[in-house]
C-alpha positions as CSV (number, residue, x, y, z in Angstrom):
1,M,-42.3,-57.4,-42.9
2,T,-39.7,-59.1,-45.8
3,P,-36.7,-60.9,-44.5
4,A,-35.1,-58.4,-46.1
5,A,-36.5,-55.2,-44.0
6,Y,-36.5,-57.7,-40.5
7,R,-32.7,-57.8,-41.6
8,L,-32.2,-54.0,-42.3
9,A,-34.2,-53.5,-39.0
10,L,-31.7,-55.8,-37.0
11,R,-28.8,-53.8,-38.1
12,L,-30.4,-50.7,-37.2
13,A,-31.0,-51.5,-33.6
14,S,-27.7,-52.9,-33.2
15,A,-26.2,-49.5,-34.5
16,R,-28.1,-47.9,-32.2
17,S,-26.7,-49.9,-29.3
18,L,-23.2,-49.3,-31.0
19,L,-23.6,-45.5,-30.8
20,K,-25.2,-45.5,-27.4
21,R,-22.3,-46.8,-26.1
22,G,-20.2,-44.2,-27.9
23,D,-18.7,-45.7,-30.9
24,T,-17.7,-43.7,-33.6
25,V,-20.1,-43.6,-37.0
26,A,-17.7,-45.0,-39.2
27,D,-16.7,-47.9,-36.9
28,V,-20.6,-48.7,-36.6
29,A,-21.0,-48.3,-40.2
30,Y,-18.4,-51.1,-40.8
31,A,-19.8,-53.3,-37.7
32,G,-23.0,-53.4,-39.6
33,S,-22.3,-53.9,-42.6
34,F,-23.3,-50.7,-44.7
35,S,-21.2,-50.0,-47.8
36,D,-20.4,-46.1,-46.2
37,Q,-21.5,-43.7,-43.5
38,S,-23.7,-42.1,-45.4
39,H,-25.8,-45.5,-46.3
40,L,-25.8,-46.0,-43.0
41,G,-26.9,-42.3,-41.9
42,R,-29.7,-42.7,-44.5
43,L,-31.3,-45.6,-43.2
44,F,-30.8,-44.6,-40.0
45,R,-32.6,-41.2,-40.1
46,R,-35.6,-43.0,-42.3
47,A,-35.8,-45.6,-39.5
48,Y,-35.7,-43.1,-36.9
49,G,-35.9,-39.6,-37.5
50,T,-32.5,-38.4,-36.6
51,T,-28.7,-38.7,-38.0
52,P,-26.1,-41.5,-36.4
53,A,-24.0,-38.5,-35.3
54,A,-26.9,-36.6,-33.0
55,Y,-28.1,-39.6,-31.7
56,R,-24.5,-40.6,-30.5
57,S,-24.4,-37.3,-29.3
58,A,-27.2,-37.4,-27.3
59,F,-25.8,-39.7,-25.0
60,A,-22.5,-38.4,-24.4
61,D,-21.5,-37.5,-21.0
C-alpha cells in the first residue's frame, strides 16, 4: 500500500466513524479534508460499496 493510499484509508475510516455517530455528510467531508461531499461520496462508495448517506442512515435511531 502506498503512503497516499494509507492516508486515504485512514481518512475514510475516520469518516465512517463520524457517520456512524450521526454527523452530517457535509460535516464529515469538511472534517476529513475532502474537497466536497461528492468527493467523499465517490471515494466512500469505491471503498465500502455504499454512499455516506446510506451508511449514516443505517445507524439512525
